[in-house]
Backbone bond lengths (Angstrom), bond angles and torsions (degrees), N, CA, C in turn:
res aa  C-N    CA-C-N  psi(-1)  N-CA   C-N-CA  omega(-1)  CA-C   N-CA-C  phi
1 X - - - 1.460 - - 1.529 109.25 -
2 X 1.332 117.64 135.05 1.449 120.96 179.04 1.523 110.35 -81.12
3 X 1.335 116.24 162.47 1.457 120.04 178.11 1.515 110.40 -60.59
4 X 1.380 116.65 -40.10 1.457 120.67 179.09 1.508 111.91 -61.34
5 X 1.336 116.46 -41.27 1.458 120.35 -179.12 1.526 110.32 -66.19
6 X 1.354 116.42 -39.37 1.457 119.38 178.47 1.521 110.92 -62.45
7 X 1.340 115.37 -42.50 1.468 119.55 179.27 1.509 110.84 -62.26
8 X 1.345 115.54 -43.37 1.461 121.06 -179.25 1.517 111.00 -61.68
9 X 1.328 116.28 -44.13 1.459 120.00 179.82 1.515 110.47 -64.74
10 X 1.341 116.12 -35.01 1.444 119.25 177.14 1.511 111.93 -63.21
11 X 1.345 115.19 -38.41 1.469 119.65 177.43 1.513 110.79 -64.52
12 X 1.326 115.80 -43.15 1.459 119.91 -178.91 1.517 111.48 -63.97
13 X 1.334 116.67 -39.68 1.457 119.95 178.05 1.520 110.04 -65.79
14 X 1.347 116.80 -42.49 1.450 120.87 178.57 1.511 111.94 -59.41
15 X 1.335 116.32 -39.60 1.453 121.25 -177.74 1.513 112.48 -72.35
16 X 1.331 118.61 -9.58 1.458 120.83 -179.06 1.515 111.49 -62.61
17 X 1.326 116.95 -22.49 1.465 119.68 179.22 1.514 111.35 -67.45
18 X 1.330 117.06 -18.43 1.460 121.00 -178.61 1.513 112.84 -91.39
19 X 1.329 118.26 -0.63 1.462 120.65 -177.18 1.519 109.51 -137.90
20 X 1.349 117.11 147.81 1.454 119.56 -179.92 1.521 111.92 -70.65
21 X 1.328 116.88 149.37 1.455 122.16 177.33 1.522 108.55 -98.45
22 X 1.319 116.49 132.49 1.455 120.94 178.28 1.528 108.84 -107.47
23 X 1.311 115.56 178.71 1.469 119.89 -172.91 1.509 112.85 -70.66
24 X 1.308 117.60 -28.79 1.457 119.76 -177.40 1.516 109.56 -152.50
25 X 1.348 116.44 157.30 1.455 120.30 177.66 1.517 109.70 -58.11
26 X 1.305 117.05 137.54 1.452 121.86 -171.17 1.527 111.53 -95.96
27 X 1.324 118.51 112.63 1.465 120.96 173.49 1.522 109.35 -83.15
28 X 1.327 117.01 170.13 1.458 120.15 175.07 1.532 108.84 -70.23
29 X 1.325 116.23 142.87 1.453 121.02 178.79 1.516 110.38 -87.05
30 X 1.319 116.67 172.60 1.465 121.43 -179.73 1.530 111.53 -67.66
31 X 1.325 117.47 -17.82 1.456 121.40 179.34 1.529 112.25 -91.75
32 X 1.313 117.26 1.33 1.452 121.55 -178.00 1.533 110.72 -115.76
33 X 1.317 114.93 156.80 1.457 121.81 173.93 1.524 108.86 -94.20
34 X 1.328 116.55 131.41 1.462 120.46 177.30 1.527 108.32 -78.67
35 X 1.325 116.48 111.70 1.458 120.76 176.34 1.526 110.63 -83.86
36 X 1.326 116.21 -40.06 1.462 121.09 176.46 1.520 108.86 -159.99
37 X 1.311 115.88 129.96 1.456 121.68 173.85 1.519 107.65 -141.20
38 X 1.335 116.13 130.46 1.458 119.65 178.39 1.524 109.27 -165.18
39 X 1.320 115.09 168.83 1.458 120.25 171.67 1.521 108.60 -107.92
40 X 1.330 115.15 158.46 1.462 121.35 175.19 1.528 107.94 -131.89
41 X 1.321 115.08 166.63 1.459 120.20 177.89 1.527 112.26 57.54
42 X 1.355 115.27 47.03 1.470 120.87 178.80 1.524 111.93 57.36
43 X 1.324 115.51 40.51 1.456 121.07 175.30 1.512 115.24 87.04
44 X 1.313 117.88 0.83 1.469 120.37 -176.62 1.521 112.54 -68.62
45 X 1.333 116.60 -33.45 1.464 120.78 -178.43 1.517 110.05 -130.70
46 X 1.336 114.82 156.43 1.461 120.93 -176.59 1.528 110.21 -126.86
47 X 1.321 115.17 139.46 1.462 122.93 175.98 1.517 108.55 -116.30
48 X 1.326 116.82 128.95 1.460 121.86 175.35 1.522 109.13 -130.75
49 X 1.325 115.94 129.50 1.460 122.30 174.99 1.519 107.31 -127.12
50 X 1.329 117.06 119.28 1.462 122.39 -171.63 1.528 110.53 -122.99
51 X 1.319 116.08 157.78 1.463 121.80 179.04 1.520 109.96 -131.20
52 X 1.337 115.56 131.06 1.462 122.19 173.55 1.524 106.78 -133.16
53 X 1.329 117.06 110.43 1.459 119.78 -175.79 1.513 110.05 66.89
54 X 1.348 117.01 -115.40 1.459 120.89 176.50 1.522 111.06 -113.51
55 X 1.338 116.06 19.74 1.464 121.23 -176.70 1.521 111.61 -112.83
56 X 1.337 116.62 129.01 1.454 122.39 178.48 1.521 109.27 -103.88
57 X 1.321 115.65 139.52 1.463 121.03 176.35 1.517 108.49 -123.68
58 X 1.332 115.26 127.57 1.455 123.41 -177.84 1.522 109.72 -114.32
59 X 1.321 116.71 135.64 1.468 120.86 175.46 1.521 108.79 -143.34
60 X 1.333 115.75 133.64 1.459 121.36 179.83 1.525 108.37 -141.15
61 X 1.308 116.12 135.45 1.455 118.50 177.79 1.513 112.15 172.42
62 X 1.331 117.07 -174.45 1.466 121.31 -179.50 1.525 111.24 -58.39
63 X 1.304 116.36 135.42 1.463 120.27 179.53 1.527 110.29 -60.38
64 X 1.338 114.95 123.20 1.453 119.72 -179.72 1.509 114.35 82.74
65 X 1.340 118.13 -0.02 1.458 121.39 -178.19 1.511 112.13 -121.21
66 X 1.329 115.98 -171.17 1.457 121.54 -179.84 1.523 110.23 -68.48
67 X 1.336 117.76 139.96 1.468 120.35 -179.60 1.520 111.67 -68.19
68 X 1.318 115.63 144.43 1.450 121.40 175.09 1.521 110.11 -73.35
69 X 1.335 115.65 -36.32 1.456 120.53 -178.09 1.519 109.80 -149.06
70 X 1.328 116.42 135.44 1.461 122.76 172.12 1.520 108.55 -128.37
71 X 1.332 115.56 143.35 1.458 121.18 176.72 1.529 108.79 -141.93
72 X 1.320 116.52 144.17 1.456 122.62 171.91 1.524 107.43 -125.16
73 X 1.325 116.85 124.33 1.456 121.46 -177.20 1.530 109.93 -136.98
74 X 1.335 116.65 142.35 1.458 119.53 172.65 1.523 108.39 -80.17
75 X 1.308 116.53 157.46 1.460 121.15 -171.41 1.525 112.73 -58.37
76 X 1.329 118.02 -38.01 1.458 119.87 -176.29 1.531 112.65 -67.94
77 X 1.330 117.22 -11.19 1.462 120.76 179.49 1.524 113.01 -100.87
78 X 1.328 117.86 8.04 1.457 120.79 178.32 1.518 109.55 -116.19
79 X 1.318 116.48 166.77 1.464 121.96 176.38 1.523 108.40 -109.46
80 X 1.310 116.27 118.00 1.465 121.15 -176.74 1.523 109.76 -117.58
81 X 1.331 116.69 131.00 1.463 122.23 175.24 1.518 108.73 -113.11
82 X 1.342 117.98 110.21 1.466 120.05 -178.45 1.515 112.06 -74.35
83 X 1.321 114.94 170.09 1.461 123.01 178.84 1.523 110.21 -57.12
84 X 1.333 116.32 127.43 1.458 121.10 179.76 1.522 112.63 -114.34
85 X 1.338 117.20 1.51 1.457 119.55 175.73 1.510 114.28 68.73
86 X 1.322 118.16 40.30 1.463 121.84 179.04 1.524 109.41 -73.32
87 X 1.339 115.48 108.28 1.452 119.24 -177.35 1.519 111.20 59.57
88 X 1.323 115.09 -137.60 1.462 120.10 -179.06 1.520 111.86 -96.06
89 X 1.338 117.08 5.97 1.452 120.92 -173.73 1.529 111.11 -95.45
90 X 1.321 116.17 130.93 1.454 121.71 170.26 1.528 105.98 -89.03
91 X 1.315 117.66 116.35 1.466 121.34 -174.42 1.522 110.12 -130.94
92 X 1.331 116.30 129.99 1.471 121.58 177.34 1.520 108.29 -134.16
93 X 1.340 116.68 147.34 1.460 118.10 173.40 1.520 110.82 -150.25
94 X 1.325 115.64 154.54 1.459 122.43 177.74 1.527 107.90 -143.96
95 X 1.326 116.12 139.04 1.458 121.33 -177.39 1.522 111.08 -117.76
96 X 1.332 115.59 127.91 1.458 122.37 173.12 1.520 108.39 -106.02
97 X 1.323 116.52 144.47 1.461 120.99 -176.76 1.524 111.00 -112.28
98 X 1.336 114.43 142.29 1.454 121.97 176.00 1.522 106.80 -135.48
99 X 1.337 117.48 97.16 1.452 120.50 -172.47 1.515 109.48 64.83
100 X 1.331 116.53 -127.89 1.464 121.24 179.76 1.525 112.81 -92.12
101 X 1.316 116.50 9.74 1.459 121.44 -179.69 1.521 109.69 -103.03
102 X 1.320 115.89 140.28 1.457 121.26 174.73 1.511 110.36 -116.02
103 X 1.337 116.69 140.43 1.467 121.82 -179.61 1.525 107.76 -122.56
104 X 1.334 115.42 101.09 1.471 121.02 -177.04 1.525 109.89 -96.56
105 X 1.335 115.69 113.19 1.462 121.16 174.83 1.525 108.76 -93.56
106 X 1.322 117.05 137.99 1.458 119.89 -178.05 1.524 110.45 -139.35
107 X 1.319 115.76 152.13 1.462 122.94 172.39 1.522 108.58 -138.68
108 X 1.314 116.07 148.85 1.460 121.06 177.08 1.517 109.03 -149.27
109 X 1.330 115.45 155.28 1.460 119.19 -178.46 1.514 111.08 -163.57
110 X 1.337 115.87 154.59 1.459 123.62 169.32 1.524 109.12 -106.48
111 X 1.296 116.44 27.95 1.464 121.92 -168.44 1.517 113.66 -53.20
112 X 1.330 118.35 -43.60 1.459 120.32 -174.47 1.520 113.06 -74.37
113 X 1.323 117.08 -17.53 1.463 119.84 177.84 1.517 110.39 -95.31
114 X 1.312 116.15 -42.66 1.459 121.86 -179.48 1.525 108.75 -117.47
115 X 1.340 118.52 101.86 1.463 121.09 -176.78 1.522 113.69 -60.03
116 X 1.333 116.76 -21.87 1.460 119.98 -178.30 1.529 112.57 -90.16
117 X 1.327 116.63 -4.28 1.460 119.80 -179.01 1.526 110.58 -72.90
118 X 1.318 116.30 148.93 1.460 121.04 175.26 1.521 109.27 -113.42
119 X 1.317 115.05 153.54 1.452 119.72 -178.10 1.523 111.12 -69.84
120 X 1.316 115.29 152.57 1.451 122.46 173.27 1.520 108.07 -116.11
121 X 1.305 116.75 157.88 1.449 119.36 -179.54 1.510 111.31 -168.15
122 X 1.326 114.00 -177.60 1.448 118.61 178.97 1.503 111.35 165.61
123 X 1.318 115.33 -166.60 1.463 121.50 -179.07 1.518 109.12 -138.48
124 X 1.324 115.63 134.90 1.462 122.82 175.73 1.523 107.44 -110.23
125 X 1.315 116.27 118.87 1.462 121.15 178.03 1.525 108.45 -93.73
126 X 1.321 116.55 122.48 1.461 121.96 179.93 1.522 108.75 -102.37
127 X 1.323 115.75 115.21 1.455 121.92 -174.78 1.529 111.07 -85.96
128 X 1.336 117.35 158.99 1.463 120.61 -177.98 1.523 114.22 -57.05
129 X 1.329 118.28 -28.82 1.465 120.35 -179.13 1.521 113.30 -83.55
130 X 1.348 116.33 3.45 1.458 120.47 177.85 1.518 114.22 97.06
131 X 1.318 117.77 -13.34 1.463 120.23 177.87 1.530 110.43 -70.95
132 X 1.312 115.34 158.70 1.465 120.97 176.55 1.514 109.93 -129.99
133 X 1.319 114.98 149.61 1.455 121.93 174.36 1.523 107.64 -132.43
134 X 1.308 116.88 139.92 1.463 120.79 -174.09 1.522 111.34 -121.03
135 X 1.311 115.31 135.63 1.461 122.39 169.84 1.521 107.38 -115.48
136 X 1.309 117.28 126.74 1.457 121.99 -178.42 1.520 110.42 -100.82
137 X 1.313 116.08 137.58 1.463 120.81 178.70 1.531 110.52 -62.31
138 X 1.316 116.17 144.44 1.459 120.28 174.57 1.524 109.44 -60.65
139 X 1.321 116.24 140.56 1.465 121.44 -179.31 1.522 110.98 -57.02
140 X 1.332 115.35 133.01 1.463 120.94 176.58 1.513 115.35 81.80
141 X 1.334 118.02 3.22 1.470 119.55 -177.71 1.527 113.23 -105.60
142 X 1.337 117.04 -5.80 1.468 119.75 -175.61 1.522 111.49 -73.49
143 X 1.302 115.97 127.70 1.458 122.73 174.07 1.524 108.29 -129.46
144 X 1.353 117.04 141.09 1.464 128.79 -8.59 1.534 110.88 -69.47
145 X 1.318 115.52 161.53 1.456 120.52 -177.47 1.531 112.04 -73.75
146 X 1.322 116.98 -21.98 1.466 121.91 178.65 1.522 108.63 -108.95
147 X 1.348 119.01 117.96 1.461 120.59 -179.42 1.521 113.88 -54.66
148 X 1.341 117.88 -29.96 1.461 120.19 178.21 1.527 110.94 -61.05
149 X 1.325 116.60 -30.63 1.459 120.76 -179.17 1.525 112.21 -87.04
150 X 1.348 116.73 -7.77 1.457 121.17 -179.06 1.510 110.86 -110.54
151 X 1.336 116.34 -110.21 1.459 120.64 -178.80 1.522 111.16 -57.52
152 X 1.327 116.66 -29.49 1.460 120.59 -179.02 1.516 115.36 -60.76
153 X 1.332 118.25 -22.12 1.470 119.17 -179.83 1.519 111.26 -67.59
154 X 1.330 117.95 -14.63 1.462 120.68 177.54 1.520 111.96 -65.53
155 X 1.340 117.23 -17.00 1.459 120.56 179.82 1.529 111.33 -57.00
156 X 1.324 116.35 -32.10 1.469 118.58 -178.47 1.522 111.57 -67.29
157 X 1.347 117.31 -25.96 1.460 120.16 -179.23 1.524 111.97 -77.30
158 X 1.322 117.16 -17.93 1.460 120.42 177.39 1.519 111.48 -83.45
159 X 1.340 116.52 -16.07 1.458 119.99 -176.45 1.509 112.67 81.96
160 X 1.337 117.60 -6.43 1.460 121.11 -178.87 1.521 110.69 -76.15
161 X 1.309 116.02 132.56 1.445 120.37 172.81 1.519 115.19 77.12
162 X 1.327 118.61 8.54 1.456 119.47 -178.65 1.529 111.80 -70.61
163 X 1.330 116.37 -36.76 1.462 119.31 -179.25 1.524 112.15 -76.99
164 X 1.313 116.72 -31.22 1.461 121.04 -178.95 1.525 108.99 -143.97
165 X 1.325 117.39 72.21 1.472 119.60 -175.48 1.516 113.97 -62.11
166 X 1.329 118.43 -34.48 1.462 119.62 179.20 1.523 110.58 -69.00
167 X 1.336 116.26 -45.31 1.452 119.60 178.52 1.517 111.88 -62.46
168 X 1.327 115.67 -39.79 1.465 121.49 179.21 1.521 110.59 -61.29
169 X 1.312 115.72 -42.58 1.465 120.43 179.31 1.525 111.23 -69.43
170 X 1.322 116.93 -45.52 1.462 120.65 -176.74 1.531 112.07 -63.32
171 X 1.329 116.96 -33.85 1.455 120.43 178.89 1.527 112.07 -63.69
172 X 1.331 115.96 -24.95 1.455 120.70 -175.52 1.523 113.31 -97.84
173 X 1.318 116.64 2.43 1.459 119.57 175.83 1.519 109.89 -76.06
174 X 1.306 116.35 142.09 1.453 120.00 176.25 1.526 109.00 -70.84
175 X 1.343 117.77 156.72 1.466 120.68 -179.57 1.525 111.82 -55.05
176 X 1.321 115.24 131.68 1.456 120.23 178.66 1.513 114.81 88.29
177 X 1.342 117.89 -11.32 1.464 119.82 179.16 1.530 109.22 -71.34
178 X 1.327 118.32 138.90 1.469 120.77 -177.01 1.525 112.73 -70.38
179 X 1.327 115.90 146.88 1.461 121.12 178.79 1.522 111.82 -63.30
180 X 1.337 116.83 -21.57 1.469 120.07 -179.53 1.525 112.28 -61.89
181 X 1.342 117.88 -17.66 1.463 120.46 175.81 1.527 111.51 -61.30
182 X 1.326 116.42 -21.96 1.465 120.59 -176.44 1.527 113.07 -96.32
183 X 1.316 117.61 5.54 1.464 119.90 176.46 1.528 109.43 -61.08
184 X 1.312 115.71 131.59 1.453 121.03 178.13 1.511 114.88 104.36
185 X 1.346 118.63 -12.25 1.453 119.58 -177.01 1.533 112.02 -68.83
186 X 1.335 117.44 -43.35 1.467 119.72 177.42 1.528 110.10 -64.52
187 X 1.313 116.22 -43.83 1.468 120.85 179.33 1.526 110.83 -61.02
188 X 1.328 115.91 -39.94 1.463 121.05 179.26 1.520 111.47 -60.16
189 X 1.330 116.20 -43.36 1.467 120.57 179.54 1.520 110.83 -67.23
190 X 1.330 116.77 -41.49 1.468 120.54 179.21 1.535 110.52 -60.58
191 X 1.322 115.98 -43.19 1.464 120.29 -178.72 1.525 110.83 -67.95
192 X 1.334 116.46 -47.40 1.466 120.23 -175.55 1.521 111.56 -66.38
193 X 1.323 117.82 -28.01 1.465 120.97 178.17 1.528 112.52 -89.54
194 X 1.317 116.62 5.26 1.455 120.29 177.46 1.512 114.81 72.52
195 X 1.339 117.16 21.13 1.464 120.80 -178.33 1.523 112.39 -86.95
196 X 1.314 117.01 -13.54 1.458 120.79 174.25 1.526 108.45 -155.67
197 X 1.305 115.55 156.40 1.459 121.30 -177.42 1.521 108.66 -125.26
198 X 1.345 117.43 105.49 1.471 119.46 -177.98 1.516 113.14 -62.92
199 X 1.335 116.74 -25.28 1.466 119.27 179.14 1.518 110.99 -70.58
200 X 1.337 116.25 -31.71 1.463 120.46 -179.58 1.522 111.67 -84.20
201 X 1.336 116.23 -40.21 1.452 120.24 -178.22 1.527 108.33 -157.91
202 X 1.305 117.27 96.69 1.462 121.75 -176.89 1.524 112.08 -61.66
203 X 1.342 116.76 -31.75 1.459 119.61 -177.36 1.516 112.13 -70.39
204 X 1.337 117.16 -25.26 1.462 120.77 -178.95 1.526 110.95 -63.39
205 X 1.326 117.10 -46.32 1.459 121.29 179.27 1.528 111.04 -66.19
206 X 1.326 116.27 -39.73 1.460 119.15 179.63 1.522 111.61 -70.04
207 X 1.319 118.18 -26.29 1.463 120.75 177.63 1.527 110.13 -62.51
208 X 1.340 117.01 -41.57 1.459 120.89 177.59 1.526 110.43 -67.21
209 X 1.313 115.88 -38.21 1.460 120.60 177.82 1.527 110.35 -62.81
210 X 1.334 116.86 -46.70 1.461 120.96 -179.83 1.522 111.39 -62.74
211 X 1.338 116.35 -40.58 1.467 120.50 179.49 1.529 110.82 -62.49
212 X 1.336 115.99 -40.73 1.463 119.94 179.48 1.520 111.34 -64.90
213 X 1.338 116.63 -41.87 1.463 119.95 178.52 1.525 110.89 -67.07
214 X 1.326 117.41 -36.57 1.461 120.06 178.88 1.524 111.05 -64.08
215 X 1.334 116.22 -40.02 1.463 120.11 177.53 1.521 110.53 -63.71
216 X 1.334 115.60 -44.48 1.456 120.16 178.14 1.521 110.80 -64.30
217 X 1.318 116.27 -38.94 1.465 121.18 179.71 1.531 110.86 -61.78
218 X 1.329 116.65 -42.79 1.473 120.18 178.55 1.524 110.73 -60.56
219 X 1.324 115.32 -40.66 1.466 119.76 -179.76 1.530 110.93 -65.28
220 X 1.323 116.10 -44.58 1.468 119.74 -179.27 1.527 111.64 -69.09
221 X 1.328 116.77 -33.11 1.465 119.69 177.69 1.530 110.50 -66.67
222 X 1.339 116.77 -43.28 1.460 120.24 177.48 1.530 111.04 -61.37
223 X 1.346 116.03 -38.43 1.466 119.72 178.60 1.520 110.86 -65.62
224 X 1.321 116.25 -39.93 1.463 120.22 179.10 1.529 110.94 -64.57
225 X 1.327 116.30 -41.77 1.465 120.28 177.59 1.525 110.87 -61.50
226 X 1.333 115.53 -41.86 1.464 119.68 -178.22 1.527 110.91 -63.79
227 X 1.331 116.85 -42.78 1.458 119.55 179.56 1.517 111.44 -66.10
228 X 1.324 116.72 -43.07 1.463 119.73 -179.74 1.519 111.49 -65.58
229 X 1.326 116.52 -35.71 1.467 120.20 -179.74 1.528 111.55 -64.42
230 X 1.323 115.74 -32.57 1.466 120.05 -177.08 1.525 113.58 -89.94
231 X 1.324 116.97 -29.39 1.459 119.20 -166.81 1.523 115.58 -115.27
232 X 1.309 118.31 -10.08 1.459 118.57 -176.70 1.528 110.74 -134.50
233 X 1.334 114.98 179.09 1.451 120.95 179.03 1.536 110.68 -69.13
234 X 1.341 118.27 148.30 1.468 121.75 -179.39 1.519 114.09 -55.94
235 X 1.325 116.92 -28.83 1.456 119.47 -177.84 1.527 111.04 -60.82
236 X 1.331 117.27 -33.52 1.457 120.27 179.10 1.522 111.63 -69.00
237 X 1.326 115.33 -34.07 1.463 120.34 178.47 1.522 109.87 -63.69
238 X 1.337 116.91 -47.47 1.465 121.13 179.18 1.528 111.21 -64.56
239 X 1.331 115.71 -38.36 1.464 119.62 -179.60 1.523 111.10 -63.10
240 X 1.332 116.75 -41.59 1.461 119.92 -179.73 1.528 111.03 -64.83
241 X 1.326 117.22 -38.14 1.461 120.34 178.05 1.533 111.14 -61.78
242 X 1.326 115.59 -45.20 1.458 119.64 178.88 1.536 110.13 -65.14
243 X 1.322 115.31 -42.34 1.466 119.93 -179.68 1.528 111.07 -61.65
244 X 1.343 116.50 -39.26 1.463 119.58 -179.35 1.522 111.14 -68.02
245 X 1.327 116.39 -40.41 1.470 119.89 177.95 1.530 110.46 -63.79
246 X 1.313 115.59 -42.82 1.466 119.99 179.95 1.526 110.88 -64.97
247 X 1.322 115.80 -42.50 1.468 120.37 178.09 1.529 111.09 -60.63
248 X 1.331 116.62 -42.19 1.463 120.94 -178.77 1.528 111.49 -61.88
249 X 1.323 115.70 -42.41 1.466 120.07 178.54 1.528 110.21 -65.33
250 X 1.333 115.84 -43.98 1.460 120.65 -179.77 1.529 111.09 -62.01
251 X 1.326 116.90 -43.68 1.461 119.96 179.69 1.523 111.14 -60.11
252 X 1.317 116.43 -47.76 1.470 119.97 -177.92 1.525 111.92 -61.78
253 X 1.325 116.70 -40.66 1.461 120.11 179.47 1.525 110.99 -69.74
254 X 1.320 115.88 -44.27 1.465 119.60 178.91 1.523 111.37 -58.96
255 X 1.324 116.23 -44.00 1.462 120.42 -176.95 1.529 112.12 -73.72
256 X 1.321 116.71 -17.71 1.470 119.79 174.61 1.524 111.31 -73.62
257 X 1.342 115.79 -31.42 1.470 118.83 -175.30 1.527 112.44 -104.61
258 X 1.341 116.87 -15.38 1.463 120.11 -178.05 1.526 108.85 -94.90
259 X 1.319 117.55 99.12 1.461 122.12 -178.10 1.528 108.64 -84.45
260 X 1.329 115.44 84.56 1.455 121.37 -177.07 1.526 111.69 -64.45
261 X 1.336 115.77 -35.81 1.465 120.84 179.66 1.524 108.71 -135.63
262 X 1.325 117.90 88.59 1.463 120.79 -175.57 1.523 113.52 -63.97
263 X 1.332 117.70 -13.12 1.462 120.41 -179.72 1.526 112.53 -87.96
264 X 1.344 117.10 -12.96 1.462 120.72 177.25 1.525 108.98 -81.88
265 X 1.336 117.71 148.27 1.466 120.57 -179.82 1.521 114.19 -55.22
266 X 1.341 116.95 -32.31 1.463 119.58 179.99 1.524 112.00 -96.43
267 X 1.348 117.03 6.94 1.458 120.55 179.84 1.516 113.84 73.11
268 X 1.321 116.30 7.52 1.460 119.89 -178.91 1.513 113.16 93.04
269 X 1.330 117.31 14.41 1.468 120.61 -177.73 1.517 112.06 -61.68
270 X 1.345 117.40 -43.92 1.466 120.41 -178.58 1.524 110.67 -63.84
271 X 1.335 116.71 -40.64 1.458 120.49 178.18 1.525 110.17 -63.08
272 X 1.326 116.22 -43.21 1.464 121.56 177.61 1.528 110.96 -59.09
273 X 1.317 116.71 -44.50 1.465 120.54 -178.86 1.521 111.31 -65.48
274 X 1.319 117.21 -37.53 1.462 120.36 178.37 1.525 110.62 -63.37
275 X 1.325 116.65 -43.38 1.463 121.13 -178.74 1.526 110.77 -65.56
276 X 1.330 115.96 -42.86 1.468 119.92 177.28 1.522 110.68 -61.09
277 X 1.333 116.70 -44.40 1.465 120.99 -177.64 1.520 110.80 -64.01
278 X 1.331 117.22 -40.37 1.461 120.70 179.64 1.525 110.90 -62.02
279 X 1.336 115.92 -42.25 1.460 119.59 178.56 1.527 110.99 -64.92
280 X 1.332 115.90 -36.75 1.467 120.10 179.59 1.529 111.21 -69.76
281 X 1.326 116.60 -34.76 1.465 120.60 175.99 1.526 109.87 -59.84
282 X 1.328 116.46 -43.00 1.467 120.33 177.89 1.529 110.68 -60.88
283 X 1.330 116.22 -42.43 1.465 120.12 179.04 1.529 111.13 -61.57
284 X 1.331 117.07 -46.02 1.463 120.72 -178.57 1.527 111.39 -66.09
285 X 1.341 116.38 -34.62 1.460 119.11 175.07 1.525 110.47 -62.47
286 X 1.339 115.78 -38.15 1.469 119.84 178.07 1.526 110.90 -66.93
287 X 1.333 116.66 -36.69 1.469 120.66 177.45 1.519 110.20 -60.37
288 X 1.341 115.68 -46.14 1.452 120.13 179.75 1.525 110.72 -64.47
289 X 1.320 117.29 -43.60 1.464 121.05 -180.00 1.525 110.91 -61.07
290 X 1.317 116.46 -41.09 1.478 120.21 179.51 1.522 110.24 -66.88
291 X 1.331 116.08 -40.68 1.465 119.28 179.74 1.516 110.96 -64.59
292 X 1.340 116.79 -40.17 1.458 120.54 178.18 1.525 110.55 -63.65
293 X 1.336 114.80 -40.21 1.473 119.24 -179.92 1.523 110.77 -65.97
294 X 1.325 115.79 -43.77 1.467 119.97 -179.41 1.525 110.88 -64.28
295 X 1.336 114.64 -32.10 1.480 117.76 -177.41 1.509 111.10 -77.21
């Protein structure tokens, strides 16, 4: 244990006087969304942050024992920083306050770039004198593995990006970051608004996601055609049209035989199509960028 971690734990124990002690550490219930759950200190302590409606519940303490500190806060009383697309990292954080103390929970991941990557997370305790102490989650214990599925679901409570979640996400990507980083944003909104239930039919939610990407893809393709028509030789314009038709046929055939999710009624076809479309959006954005540069 580092000196900083010891100090942080001391603060958390001290703050226990401000919160009631229950019989056992409180995990998220089946009616709540897990925003962040992990262990720290080689499993010695557990952090759980849950969401029910617009209410967040925080619990931290010895694994399997009574929590050192519990807090319940409504969303308008917390500080939430949504995904801003810093580099290739998906990063989300939310801060709950207890008197003059702030408890910032954070998660980050390269999940969409490296499928084998696991999320990282932790808590930063901000003391009244301005100092901070950090506890980092044990490797491999962070749930959910994708920040968009955890702290990121708070974005719906801000009202930001509800009308155009893909556009909202893409605007916040750093230059050069692939559009595939935004896969799941439309599906997330559909689920959180009760418009589809992944437990009942996973393909239903992905169908809306695929439709949204297809609409975006059409828009980006038209933009690419417009740039090529103005800035390059006509042969490139015709080539892109043929390439797009060929790509569309290839995607449909690939997704017919690639059963990404054999447990979904459609075998994962809609999810496959969404992923293909996102990758194609990135390609078309590159076409436009190259045309602008050449011009």
